[in-house]
C-alpha positions as CSV (number, residue, x, y, z in Angstrom):
1,X,-16.4,21.3,-77.8
2,X,-17.5,22.8,-74.5
3,X,-20.0,25.6,-75.0
4,X,-19.8,28.9,-73.1
5,X,-22.5,31.7,-73.1
6,X,-19.8,34.3,-73.9
7,X,-16.7,34.5,-76.1
8,X,-14.6,36.7,-73.9
9,X,-14.1,36.8,-70.1
10,X,-12.2,38.6,-67.6
11,X,-10.7,36.6,-64.8
12,X,-8.6,38.6,-62.4
13,X,-6.1,40.6,-64.4
14,X,-6.5,38.3,-67.5
15,X,-8.7,38.4,-70.5
16,X,-9.8,35.0,-72.0
17,X,-10.6,35.0,-75.7
18,X,-12.5,32.0,-76.9
19,X,-12.2,33.1,-80.6
20,X,-8.4,32.6,-80.9
21,X,-7.9,30.5,-77.6
22,X,-5.6,33.2,-76.0
23,X,-5.1,34.7,-72.6
24,X,-4.0,38.4,-72.4
25,X,-2.7,40.5,-69.6
26,X,-0.9,43.9,-69.7
27,X,-0.7,43.7,-73.5
28,X,1.0,40.3,-73.4
29,X,-0.7,37.3,-74.9
30,X,-0.3,33.6,-74.7
31,X,-1.9,31.1,-77.0
32,X,-3.2,27.8,-75.6
33,X,-3.4,24.4,-77.3
34,X,-7.0,23.3,-78.1
35,X,-7.4,20.7,-75.4
36,X,-5.9,23.0,-72.8
37,X,-8.2,25.8,-73.7
38,X,-11.2,23.4,-73.7
39,X,-10.1,22.4,-70.1
40,X,-10.0,26.1,-69.1
41,X,-13.5,26.5,-70.6
42,X,-14.7,23.7,-68.3
43,X,-13.3,25.4,-65.3
44,X,-14.9,28.7,-66.4
45,X,-18.2,26.8,-66.6
46,X,-17.9,25.7,-63.1
47,X,-16.1,28.6,-61.1
48,X,-15.2,28.0,-57.5
49,X,-16.3,24.4,-57.8
50,X,-14.2,21.3,-58.0
51,X,-14.0,20.0,-61.5
52,X,-13.2,16.2,-61.1
53,X,-10.7,14.4,-63.2
54,X,-13.5,12.1,-64.4
55,X,-15.5,15.1,-65.6
56,X,-12.6,16.5,-67.5
57,X,-11.8,13.1,-69.1
58,X,-15.4,12.7,-70.1
59,X,-16.0,16.3,-71.5
60,X,-12.6,17.3,-72.8
61,X,-11.0,14.0,-73.8
62,X,-14.3,12.3,-74.8
63,X,-14.0,9.5,-72.3
64,X,-10.4,8.4,-73.4
65,X,-9.1,7.5,-69.9
66,X,-5.5,6.8,-70.6
67,X,-5.1,9.9,-72.6
68,X,-7.2,12.0,-70.3
69,X,-5.2,11.1,-67.2
70,X,-2.1,12.4,-68.8
71,X,-4.0,15.3,-70.4
72,X,-5.5,16.7,-67.2
73,X,-2.2,16.9,-65.5
74,X,-0.6,18.5,-68.5
75,X,-3.5,21.0,-69.0
76,X,-3.4,22.3,-65.4
77,X,0.5,22.7,-65.7
78,X,0.1,24.5,-69.0
79,X,-2.4,26.8,-67.5
80,X,-0.3,27.6,-64.4
81,X,2.7,28.2,-66.7
82,X,0.8,30.5,-69.1
83,X,-0.5,32.6,-66.2
84,X,3.0,32.8,-64.8
85,X,4.3,34.0,-68.1
86,X,1.8,36.7,-68.0
87,X,3.1,38.0,-64.8
88,X,0.3,36.4,-62.6
89,X,0.4,34.1,-59.6
90,X,-1.2,30.9,-60.7
91,X,-2.0,29.9,-57.1
92,X,-4.4,32.8,-57.0
93,X,-6.3,31.4,-59.9
94,X,-6.1,27.6,-59.7
95,X,-6.3,25.0,-56.9
96,X,-5.5,21.4,-57.0
97,X,-7.8,19.3,-54.9
98,X,-5.6,16.3,-54.2
99,X,-6.8,13.1,-55.9
100,X,-10.0,14.7,-56.9
101,X,-9.7,17.5,-59.4
102,X,-9.1,21.3,-59.9
103,X,-10.8,24.5,-59.1
104,X,-10.9,28.0,-60.7
105,X,-10.8,30.2,-57.6
106,X,-12.0,33.5,-59.3
107,X,-15.4,34.2,-60.7
108,X,-15.2,35.0,-64.4
109,X,-16.8,38.2,-65.6
110,X,-18.1,38.1,-69.2
111,X,-17.0,40.9,-71.6
112,X,-19.9,42.0,-73.9
113,X,-19.6,44.4,-76.8
114,X,-22.4,46.9,-77.0
115,X,-22.3,50.0,-79.3
116,X,-18.5,49.7,-79.6
117,X,-18.2,50.0,-75.8
118,X,-17.3,47.1,-73.6
119,X,-19.7,46.5,-70.8
120,X,-18.7,43.9,-68.2
121,X,-21.4,42.0,-66.4
122,X,-21.1,39.7,-63.4
123,X,-22.2,36.1,-63.6
124,X,-22.9,35.7,-59.9
125,X,-21.0,38.5,-58.1
126,X,-17.9,40.6,-58.8
127,X,-14.5,40.0,-57.2
128,X,-11.7,42.4,-57.5
129,X,-8.4,40.6,-57.4
130,X,-5.2,42.8,-57.2
131,X,-2.1,40.8,-57.9
132,X,1.3,42.2,-58.0
133,X,3.4,41.7,-61.1
134,X,6.0,39.0,-60.6
135,X,9.6,40.2,-60.8
136,X,11.2,37.0,-62.3
137,X,14.9,36.2,-61.7
138,X,17.1,33.0,-62.4
139,X,17.4,30.3,-59.8
140,X,19.9,28.2,-60.1
141,X,22.9,30.6,-59.9
142,X,23.1,33.2,-57.0
143,X,21.9,36.6,-55.8
144,X,21.7,39.7,-57.9
145,X,21.7,43.5,-57.7
146,X,21.9,46.8,-59.5
147,X,24.8,46.8,-62.1
148,X,27.9,48.8,-61.4
149,X,29.0,51.4,-64.0
150,X,30.9,50.1,-66.9
151,X,34.2,51.3,-68.2
152,X,33.2,50.7,-71.9
153,X,30.9,52.7,-74.1
154,X,27.4,51.3,-73.7
155,X,24.6,52.7,-75.9
156,X,21.3,52.5,-74.1
157,X,19.3,51.7,-77.3
158,X,17.9,48.3,-77.6
159,X,16.2,46.9,-80.7
160,X,12.6,46.6,-79.5
161,X,11.3,45.4,-82.8
162,X,12.7,41.9,-82.3
163,X,9.9,39.4,-81.6
164,X,11.3,36.2,-80.0
165,X,10.1,32.9,-81.4
166,X,9.5,30.1,-78.9
167,X,11.2,26.9,-80.0
168,X,10.4,24.6,-77.1
169,X,7.4,24.5,-74.9
170,X,7.7,21.3,-72.7
171,X,6.9,20.8,-69.1
172,X,10.1,21.6,-67.2
173,X,13.3,23.3,-68.0
174,X,14.8,23.4,-71.5
175,X,18.3,24.8,-71.3
176,X,21.8,25.0,-72.7
177,X,21.0,24.9,-76.4
178,X,23.7,24.0,-78.9
179,X,23.1,24.4,-82.6
180,X,24.5,22.0,-85.2
181,X,27.0,23.5,-87.6
182,X,24.4,23.3,-90.4
183,X,21.8,25.1,-88.4
184,X,19.3,22.3,-88.7
185,X,19.4,20.6,-85.2
186,X,19.4,21.9,-81.7
187,X,20.8,19.9,-78.9
188,X,19.6,20.9,-75.4
189,X,19.1,19.7,-71.9
190,X,15.5,19.0,-70.8
191,X,14.9,18.6,-67.1
192,X,11.3,17.5,-66.5
193,X,9.6,18.2,-63.2
194,X,11.4,16.6,-60.3
195,X,13.7,14.7,-62.6
196,X,17.3,14.8,-63.7
197,X,18.3,16.6,-67.0
198,X,19.0,14.6,-70.1
199,X,20.1,15.5,-73.6
200,X,17.7,15.7,-76.6
201,X,18.0,16.8,-80.2
202,X,15.2,18.8,-81.9
203,X,14.9,19.1,-85.8
204,X,14.6,22.8,-86.3
205,X,13.3,22.4,-89.8
206,X,10.5,20.0,-89.0
207,X,8.3,20.8,-86.1
208,X,6.5,17.5,-86.5
209,X,9.7,15.4,-86.1
210,X,10.0,13.6,-82.8
211,X,12.7,14.6,-80.3
212,X,15.7,12.3,-80.3
213,X,16.8,11.4,-76.7
214,X,20.6,11.2,-76.7
215,X,21.2,10.2,-73.1
216,X,19.2,7.9,-71.0
217,X,21.4,7.1,-68.1
218,X,20.7,7.5,-64.3
219,X,23.0,10.5,-64.2
220,X,22.4,14.2,-65.1
221,X,23.7,15.1,-68.6
222,X,24.0,18.6,-69.9
223,X,26.1,21.4,-71.6
224,X,26.1,19.8,-75.1
225,X,28.5,21.1,-77.8
226,X,28.7,19.9,-81.4
227,X,31.8,18.6,-83.3
228,X,32.5,20.9,-86.4
229,X,31.5,18.0,-88.7
230,X,28.1,17.7,-86.8
231,X,28.7,13.9,-86.2
232,X,29.3,14.0,-82.4
233,X,28.3,15.7,-79.2
234,X,30.5,16.3,-76.3
235,X,28.7,16.9,-72.9
236,X,29.1,16.8,-69.2
237,X,27.7,13.9,-67.1
238,X,27.1,14.5,-63.3
239,X,26.7,11.4,-61.2
240,X,24.7,10.9,-58.0
241,X,27.9,11.0,-56.0
242,X,28.7,14.5,-57.2
243,X,31.3,13.7,-59.8
244,X,31.6,15.3,-63.3
245,X,32.9,13.6,-66.4
246,X,33.4,14.9,-70.0
247,X,31.9,12.5,-72.5
248,X,31.7,12.4,-76.3
249,X,28.9,10.5,-78.1
250,X,29.1,9.6,-81.8
251,X,25.7,10.3,-83.2
252,X,26.0,7.9,-86.0
253,X,27.2,4.8,-84.2
254,X,25.8,5.9,-80.8
255,X,29.1,5.0,-79.2
256,X,30.0,6.9,-76.1
257,X,33.4,7.6,-74.6
258,X,34.5,9.2,-71.4
259,X,37.4,11.7,-71.8
260,X,38.1,13.4,-68.4
261,X,36.8,13.8,-64.9
262,X,36.8,16.7,-62.4
263,X,34.9,19.0,-64.6
264,X,32.5,21.7,-63.1
265,X,29.3,23.5,-64.4
266,X,27.3,25.7,-62.2
267,X,23.8,26.6,-62.9
268,X,23.2,26.7,-66.7
269,X,26.5,28.1,-67.6
270,X,28.1,27.3,-70.9
271,X,31.3,25.6,-69.6
272,X,32.2,23.2,-72.4
273,X,32.9,24.0,-76.1
274,X,34.4,22.2,-79.1
275,X,36.9,24.2,-81.0
276,X,36.0,25.2,-84.6
277,X,39.1,23.3,-85.9
278,X,37.9,20.2,-84.2
279,X,41.1,19.5,-82.3
280,X,40.3,20.6,-78.8
281,X,37.7,20.7,-76.1
282,X,37.7,23.6,-73.7
283,X,36.0,23.3,-70.3
284,X,36.1,24.3,-66.7
285,X,37.5,22.1,-63.9
286,X,37.2,22.5,-60.1
287,X,40.5,23.2,-58.4
288,X,40.1,23.5,-54.6
289,X,39.3,27.3,-54.2
290,X,39.0,28.2,-57.9
291,X,37.8,27.0,-61.2
292,X,40.2,26.7,-64.2
293,X,39.6,26.4,-68.0
294,X,41.3,23.3,-69.3
295,X,42.0,22.0,-72.8
296,X,41.6,18.5,-74.0
297,X,43.5,17.6,-77.2
298,X,42.2,14.8,-79.3
299,X,45.4,13.9,-81.0
300,X,47.1,12.6,-78.0
301,X,44.4,12.7,-75.3
302,X,46.2,15.2,-73.1
303,X,44.6,17.7,-70.7
304,X,46.3,21.1,-70.1
305,X,45.3,24.0,-67.8
306,X,44.8,27.1,-69.9
307,X,43.9,29.9,-67.4
308,X,45.3,30.9,-64.1
309,X,42.7,32.4,-61.8
310,X,43.7,33.3,-58.2
311,X,42.0,32.0,-55.1
312,X,38.3,32.9,-55.0
313,X,38.1,33.4,-58.8
314,X,36.1,31.0,-61.1
315,X,36.4,30.6,-64.8
316,X,33.1,29.1,-65.6
317,X,32.2,29.8,-69.2
318,X,34.2,29.6,-72.5
319,X,33.8,30.2,-76.2
320,X,36.2,29.8,-79.1
321,X,37.3,32.3,-81.8
322,X,36.7,31.2,-85.4
323,X,40.4,30.3,-85.9
324,X,40.5,28.4,-82.6
325,X,43.4,30.6,-81.5
326,X,41.6,32.5,-78.7
327,X,39.0,31.9,-76.0
328,X,36.5,34.3,-74.5
329,X,36.1,33.5,-70.8
330,X,33.8,34.5,-68.0
331,X,35.5,34.8,-64.7
332,X,33.4,35.4,-61.6
333,X,34.0,35.9,-57.8
334,X,32.0,34.5,-55.0
335,X,29.8,37.6,-54.9
336,X,28.8,37.3,-58.6
337,X,31.0,40.1,-59.9
338,X,32.2,38.9,-63.3
339,X,34.7,39.9,-66.0
340,X,34.5,38.8,-69.6
341,X,38.1,38.1,-70.8
342,X,40.0,37.3,-74.0
343,X,42.7,34.7,-73.7
344,X,45.2,34.1,-76.5
345,X,46.7,30.6,-76.6
346,X,49.9,31.4,-78.5
347,X,51.1,34.0,-75.9
348,X,49.2,32.7,-72.9
349,X,48.0,36.2,-72.2
350,X,44.6,37.5,-71.0
351,X,42.9,40.9,-71.5
352,X,39.7,42.2,-70.0
353,X,36.9,42.9,-72.3
354,X,34.2,43.9,-69.8
355,X,34.6,44.4,-66.1
356,X,32.3,44.7,-63.1
357,X,29.5,42.8,-64.7
358,X,26.6,41.2,-62.8
359,X,24.9,38.0,-63.7
360,X,26.9,36.9,-66.8
361,X,25.3,33.5,-67.4
362,X,25.3,33.3,-71.3
363,X,28.2,33.7,-73.6
364,X,28.9,32.8,-77.3
365,X,31.0,34.1,-80.2
366,X,29.4,35.1,-83.5
367,X,32.1,34.0,-85.9
368,X,30.3,35.6,-89.0
369,X,30.5,39.1,-87.7
370,X,33.3,38.5,-85.0
371,X,31.0,39.8,-82.3
372,X,30.8,38.4,-78.7
373,X,27.4,38.1,-77.1
374,X,26.9,37.7,-73.3
375,X,24.1,38.3,-70.9
376,X,24.2,40.9,-68.1
377,X,22.0,42.5,-65.5
378,X,21.3,46.2,-66.0
379,X,19.2,47.8,-63.2
380,X,17.2,44.6,-62.6
381,X,16.8,44.1,-66.4
382,X,18.2,41.1,-68.2
383,X,20.2,42.3,-71.3
384,X,22.1,40.5,-74.0
385,X,25.2,42.6,-74.5
386,X,27.2,42.6,-77.8
387,X,31.0,43.4,-77.9
388,X,32.5,44.5,-81.1
389,X,36.2,43.4,-81.4
390,X,37.0,45.9,-84.1
391,X,35.7,49.1,-82.4
392,X,36.2,47.6,-78.8
393,X,32.8,48.9,-77.9
394,X,29.9,47.3,-75.9
395,X,26.3,47.8,-76.8
396,X,22.9,46.4,-75.6
397,X,21.3,44.1,-78.2
398,X,18.2,42.5,-76.7
399,X,16.2,42.6,-73.5
400,X,13.9,40.0,-72.0
401,X,12.9,38.5,-68.7
402,X,15.3,36.1,-67.0
403,X,17.5,35.3,-70.0
404,X,19.9,32.5,-69.3
405,X,22.2,30.5,-71.5
406,X,22.7,31.7,-75.2
407,X,23.8,29.9,-78.3
408,X,24.5,31.3,-81.9
409,X,23.8,29.5,-85.1
410,X,26.2,30.9,-87.7
411,X,24.4,28.9,-90.5
412,X,21.1,30.9,-90.0
413,X,22.3,34.0,-88.1
414,X,20.1,33.4,-85.2
415,X,20.6,33.5,-81.5
416,X,18.9,31.2,-79.1
417,X,18.4,31.7,-75.4
418,X,16.4,30.3,-72.5
419,X,13.8,32.3,-70.7
420,X,13.0,31.3,-67.2
421,X,10.1,31.4,-65.0
422,X,11.0,30.9,-61.4
423,X,9.5,31.6,-57.9
424,X,10.7,30.6,-54.5
425,X,8.8,30.8,-51.2
426,X,9.6,30.2,-47.5
427,X,8.0,27.6,-45.3
428,X,8.3,26.8,-41.6
429,X,7.9,23.1,-41.2
430,X,7.6,20.6,-38.5
431,X,10.8,18.6,-37.9
432,X,8.6,15.6,-37.0
433,X,6.8,15.1,-40.3
434,X,7.5,18.1,-42.5
435,X,4.1,19.6,-42.3
436,X,3.8,23.3,-42.9
437,X,3.3,25.4,-39.8
438,X,3.7,28.8,-41.5
439,X,4.2,29.8,-45.2
440,X,5.4,33.0,-46.7
441,X,4.2,33.5,-50.3
442,X,4.2,36.7,-52.2
443,X,4.1,37.7,-55.8
444,X,7.9,37.9,-55.8
445,X,10.8,35.7,-55.0
446,X,11.4,35.1,-51.2
447,X,14.2,32.8,-50.2
448,X,17.0,32.0,-47.7
449,X,14.9,32.7,-44.6
450,X,16.6,32.9,-41.2
451,X,14.8,32.7,-38.0
452,X,15.2,35.0,-34.9
453,X,14.7,32.6,-31.8
454,X,14.2,35.6,-29.5
455,X,11.4,37.3,-31.4
456,X,10.0,34.7,-33.7
457,X,10.7,37.0,-36.7
458,X,12.1,36.0,-40.1
459,X,14.7,37.7,-42.1
460,X,15.0,36.8,-45.8
461,X,16.0,37.9,-49.2
462,X,13.3,39.1,-51.6
463,X,13.0,41.0,-54.9
464,X,9.5,42.2,-54.0
465,X,10.9,45.9,-54.2
466,X,12.3,45.3,-57.7
467,X,15.9,44.6,-56.5
468,X,17.3,42.0,-54.1
469,X,16.9,43.4,-50.5
470,X,16.8,42.2,-47.0
471,X,13.2,42.0,-45.5
472,X,12.0,41.2,-42.0
473,X,8.6,39.5,-41.4
474,X,7.7,40.0,-37.7
475,X,4.1,40.2,-36.2
476,X,2.5,39.8,-39.6
477,X,4.3,42.9,-40.9
478,X,6.9,43.0,-43.7
479,X,9.7,45.6,-43.4
480,X,12.5,46.3,-45.9
481,X,15.8,46.5,-44.1
482,X,18.0,47.5,-47.0
483,X,17.2,49.9,-49.7
484,X,19.5,50.0,-52.8
485,X,22.6,49.5,-50.7
486,X,24.2,47.1,-53.2
487,X,24.4,43.4,-53.6
488,X,23.1,41.9,-50.4
489,X,24.1,38.3,-49.6
490,X,22.5,35.6,-47.4
491,X,22.1,36.8,-43.8
492,X,22.6,35.1,-40.5
493,X,20.6,35.7,-37.3
494,X,21.6,35.8,-33.7
495,X,20.1,32.9,-31.6
496,X,19.9,35.2,-28.5
497,X,19.0,38.7,-29.8
498,X,17.7,40.9,-32.6
499,X,21.1,41.1,-34.3
500,X,22.0,39.8,-37.7
501,X,25.0,39.9,-40.1
502,X,25.2,40.0,-43.8
503,X,27.9,40.2,-46.4
504,X,27.2,43.2,-48.7
505,X,28.9,44.5,-51.7
506,X,28.1,48.2,-51.7
507,X,28.1,50.2,-54.9
508,X,31.5,50.9,-56.2
509,X,33.2,48.0,-54.5
510,X,34.3,44.7,-56.0
511,X,34.2,42.7,-52.8
512,X,31.9,41.9,-49.9
513,X,32.1,43.6,-46.5
514,X,30.4,42.2,-43.4
515,X,27.6,44.3,-41.9
516,X,26.0,44.1,-38.5
517,X,22.2,44.9,-38.3
518,X,19.7,45.2,-35.5
519,X,16.0,44.7,-36.4
520,X,14.9,46.3,-33.1
521,X,16.7,49.6,-33.9
522,X,16.6,49.2,-37.8
523,X,20.3,49.8,-37.8
524,X,22.8,48.4,-40.3
525,X,26.6,49.3,-40.1
526,X,29.8,47.9,-41.5
527,X,32.0,45.9,-39.1
528,X,35.4,47.8,-39.6
529,X,37.5,45.1,-38.0
530,X,36.4,42.5,-40.6
531,X,38.6,42.8,-43.7
532,X,38.9,40.9,-46.9
533,X,36.3,39.6,-49.3
534,X,33.7,38.1,-47.0
535,X,31.3,35.3,-48.3
536,X,29.1,33.7,-45.6
537,X,28.7,34.0,-41.9
538,X,27.0,32.4,-38.8
539,X,26.6,33.2,-35.2
540,X,28.0,31.1,-32.2
541,X,25.5,29.2,-30.1
542,X,25.5,31.8,-27.4
543,X,25.3,34.7,-29.9
544,X,28.6,36.3,-28.6
545,X,30.6,35.6,-31.8
546,X,30.3,35.7,-35.6
547,X,32.1,33.2,-37.8
548,X,32.8,34.0,-41.4
549,X,34.9,33.0,-44.4
550,X,37.1,35.7,-46.1
551,X,39.7,36.0,-48.8
552,X,42.7,38.1,-47.7
553,X,45.9,38.3,-49.8
554,X,44.6,35.6,-52.2
555,X,44.2,33.2,-49.3
556,X,40.9,31.9,-47.9
557,X,40.7,31.8,-44.1
558,X,38.0,31.1,-41.6
559,X,37.7,33.7,-38.9
560,X,35.9,34.6,-35.7
561,X,34.7,38.1,-34.7
562,X,33.9,38.7,-31.0
563,X,31.0,41.1,-30.6
564,X,32.1,42.1,-27.1
565,X,35.8,42.7,-27.6
566,X,35.5,43.6,-31.3
567,X,38.5,41.3,-32.0
568,X,39.1,39.1,-35.0
569,X,40.7,35.7,-34.7
570,X,41.9,33.4,-37.5
571,X,40.6,29.8,-36.8
572,X,41.8,27.8,-39.9
573,X,43.6,28.6,-43.1
574,X,41.3,26.7,-45.6
575,X,38.8,27.4,-48.3
576,X,35.9,26.9,-45.9
577,X,32.7,28.1,-47.5
578,X,30.2,28.1,-44.6
579,X,30.4,26.8,-41.0
580,X,28.1,26.5,-37.8
581,X,29.0,25.9,-34.2
582,X,27.8,23.1,-32.0
583,X,27.3,23.1,-28.2
584,X,30.9,22.2,-27.6
585,X,32.2,25.1,-29.8
586,X,33.2,22.7,-32.4
587,X,32.6,23.7,-36.1
588,X,30.7,21.8,-38.9
589,X,31.7,23.2,-42.2
590,X,31.7,22.8,-46.0
591,X,34.6,23.5,-48.5
592,X,34.3,25.2,-51.9
593,X,33.5,22.8,-54.8
594,X,33.5,19.7,-52.4
595,X,30.6,17.6,-51.3
596,X,30.1,16.6,-47.8
597,X,30.4,18.1,-44.3
598,X,33.5,18.4,-42.1
599,X,33.8,18.8,-38.4
600,X,36.6,20.5,-36.4
601,X,36.5,19.9,-32.6
602,X,37.3,22.9,-30.3
603,X,41.1,23.0,-29.7
604,X,41.8,20.6,-32.6
605,X,43.6,21.3,-35.9
606,X,42.6,18.1,-37.5
607,X,39.1,18.1,-39.0
608,X,37.2,14.9,-40.0
609,X,34.7,14.3,-42.6
610,X,31.3,13.4,-41.0
611,X,29.1,13.4,-44.1
612,X,29.6,12.6,-47.8
613,X,26.1,13.2,-49.2
614,X,25.5,16.9,-48.9
615,X,26.0,18.1,-52.5
616,X,28.4,20.9,-53.2
617,X,25.6,23.0,-54.6
618,X,23.8,22.7,-51.3
619,X,26.9,24.0,-49.4
620,X,24.9,25.8,-46.7
621,X,21.9,23.5,-46.2
622,X,22.7,22.3,-42.7
623,X,22.4,23.6,-39.1
624,X,22.9,22.4,-35.6
625,X,20.0,22.1,-33.3
626,X,18.7,19.8,-30.5
627,X,22.1,18.3,-30.1
628,X,22.2,17.2,-33.6
629,X,23.3,18.2,-37.2
630,X,20.4,18.6,-39.6
631,X,21.3,18.5,-43.3
632,X,19.9,18.1,-46.7
633,X,20.2,14.9,-48.7
634,X,18.8,14.4,-52.2
635,X,17.8,11.3,-54.2
636,X,16.0,10.8,-57.5
637,X,12.7,10.6,-55.8
638,X,13.0,12.8,-52.7
639,X,14.7,15.6,-50.8
640,X,15.4,14.3,-47.3
641,X,16.0,16.4,-44.1
642,X,18.2,14.1,-42.0
643,X,19.7,14.4,-38.6
644,X,23.2,13.3,-37.6
645,X,23.4,12.7,-33.8
646,X,26.6,13.3,-31.8
647,X,27.3,9.5,-31.8
648,X,27.4,9.6,-35.5
649,X,24.0,7.9,-36.3
650,X,21.9,9.3,-39.1
651,X,18.0,9.3,-39.2
652,X,15.4,10.8,-41.5
653,X,13.4,13.7,-40.0
654,X,11.1,14.0,-43.0
655,X,11.1,14.0,-46.8
656,X,9.7,16.1,-49.6
657,X,9.5,15.6,-53.5
658,X,12.8,15.7,-55.3
659,X,14.2,19.1,-56.1
660,X,11.5,20.9,-54.2
661,X,14.0,22.6,-51.9
662,X,16.1,25.4,-53.3
663,X,19.9,25.0,-53.6
664,X,22.6,26.7,-51.7
665,X,21.6,27.7,-48.0
666,X,18.0,26.7,-48.0
667,X,17.4,25.2,-44.6
668,X,17.9,26.9,-41.3
669,X,17.1,26.4,-37.6
670,X,13.8,27.7,-36.2
671,X,12.1,26.9,-32.9
672,X,13.1,23.6,-31.3
673,X,10.6,21.5,-33.2
674,X,10.5,23.4,-36.5
675,X,12.7,24.1,-39.5
676,X,12.9,27.1,-42.1
677,X,12.9,25.7,-45.7
678,X,13.3,27.8,-48.9
679,X,11.1,26.0,-51.4
680,X,11.5,26.0,-55.1
681,X,8.1,26.9,-56.5
682,X,7.5,27.4,-60.2
683,X,10.5,26.4,-62.2
684,X,10.2,26.4,-66.0
685,X,12.3,27.5,-69.0
686,X,11.7,27.5,-72.7
687,X,14.1,28.1,-75.5
688,X,13.5,31.2,-77.8
689,X,15.1,32.3,-81.1
690,X,15.9,35.9,-82.4
691,X,17.6,37.0,-85.5
692,X,21.1,38.5,-85.2
693,X,20.7,40.9,-88.2
C-alpha cells in the first residue's frame, strides 16, 4: 500500500479520507474501490506532477503489466466519475497527459486534528479553487424548463428518508432496467464508452455472479421486457442503417426471433412491454409525423395500431395494467410537453391522467398497489410521481438528480431507476483537421451553439442559471438573454446581423411561438405573423428571411417569414423538421422520424434525397457553407464531419471519436474555415434501487 503522511486531505471542494477510502463534498460521500483509492493516493503523493502509467503499474498493481494497463484507465475514469457525482468538475482536478500518464492539478491540504479543532496546513502552498456546483440534466432526450401548473392535487411532501442503493457501477451508461417476474434478475442495456448498447442480465441475489450478456450483434439492442414466465426477453434492435426491429430471445434455448419492424424508441424511453397475460407486446412505431402504440398478438402474429395520435404527437412509452385490459401511455409533442393517458382496449377510449407535464421519461405500473409511477420535472428538480387510480390523485414520491427510466419489481416491492451524469460543451473547430480553435466549458451544460458571422459572438443554450436559458458569449463576456420566460428551444442566428430567432413555449401555453431577438439591443419579441406550433428555424443566406416548420390545423407545413415585408409564405406541405438554404435559394431539409437529407430546388415542387446516412436523431446536424453541405455521419469507430459538394461528391472534413458529438442539432456554420460543434462530455449512468413501501 502507498503510504501518505496524513490520513485526511482537502483537495479543492473535496475531503479525502484514507480511513474508509471515501471522498466527501457538501455532505455527499462516494466510496472508492481499494485499487482506485491507491491510485488516488499516488496522485496525492505527487501533486501537479505527471504520474506515469509505468509508475502506477509498479506501485499500485505491483508490476502486473496486463492488469495494470487496464487498471490505470479504469482508475482515472472512476475518479472522474466520482468527482462528477459529487458535483465537481473533474477536468479541474485531473489531467490526462496523452500516452504518458496523469496529473492531480490541485495541491492537497492535509487535515490535522488538534484539540478537537481541525487545522489545515499547506504542503507547499495553498490554492483556493472555487468550482460551481454542476446542474445535471439528461442528454439524450431534449430541452427542459420550469414545469407548468398541474390540474391534479399534488402534495409537495417527498419521502426524504429513502436512501437509494446503487445496483450497477460500470464504465458507461446502464439504462432501461427490466426486472424478472420473480424479482431475482435484472435485464438492462449497458452502453460502454464510445460503443453501442447491448443487453445484459444481472443476478440481484448474488453480487459475485458474472453478468450474462444476452446480445452480441453489431447492432444496438435495448428496451428489454420479460415474458410473464421469465423464460424470454423481448427487445428492440437498431441497425446501423437506422432501422428498428422487435425481437424475442428464448433465454433457455438462446434462440432469437424477429417479430416486427418500424419500431421507435427515443432516448431511454420505455417503449416496449410484454402484457402480464403473456398474449401481447405493446410498443411504439414511427408513422410519418407521429408515433403510434401498436400491439403484437402472439397467437396469430398480427400487428394492430392501438392509439390514434394526431400530427405532431408521439406516443412513446407504454405500460400494462395487471389484467392486460388497459395501457398507460406517455404522449408528447415536439416541444416536450407530455400527457400521461389511460387507454382501455375493450372500448378503444383514452382519458388523460396528467397533463402539461415536462420531461416524462420513465413510466411503470405497480400492480400490487395499482399505482402508476412516472418521472417529471418540477422547477428544475427530477421527481418520481405516483398516481393513485382509486383516489385519482397525483403525489411526489422520490426526488433525485437526473432520474431516467424506471422499472418496478412486484416480487420485491422495489423501484429501479437510472441516475445520469451528463455534461456537454461547445467547441469551435477547424474544418481542415478538426483541431480546437476555441472551447466553451463551464460547470454547467452548454450546447447547441450558433455563430454570429457579423460579430463573432456565440449564442447557445445553457442551464448555468439553474434553468435552460439562452446565453450569449461575446468579447469574452457571457450574457443571459432570457430569464424564466418558459421553455426555450434551439436558436438560429442571422448570417448578416445581430438578429436571432428561437421557438419558445412561454408559461401557460402548450405550443411554441417564434421569437425574434437582437443581441445588440438585448431585445426579444414574439413574431405575431407566425402562427401554429413552431419547432425549428433558420435564416436565409442573405439574412432577409426566416424559415421554420409549424403545425397548423393538425398539418405540418414549411414556411418562410420575410423580415422586411413581415409576410408569411407556405413553401411545402410536409413534415419537414429542419431546413437550411443554399446559395441558389434551394432548401436542404430533414423529415421527422426519417434518416437522410432532402433537397428542394428553388421553384421546384419535387424534392430529391441527397443523403441517406444522417441519422434521424441527428436531424439538425447539417449546414450549408463554402458552396457545400456539411453534415454529421457516424460509424462504430468515429463521428465524421463530411462535405457534400454541389456536384454530389462527398468528402471527409475531419473525424472525432464515436459518439463524442451531441445528438440533434449539434453542428453549425462558423467563420469560413471553422465549425461550431456541441460535444458530449461526461456521459455516465448507474442503476439504483429504492423501496416502494
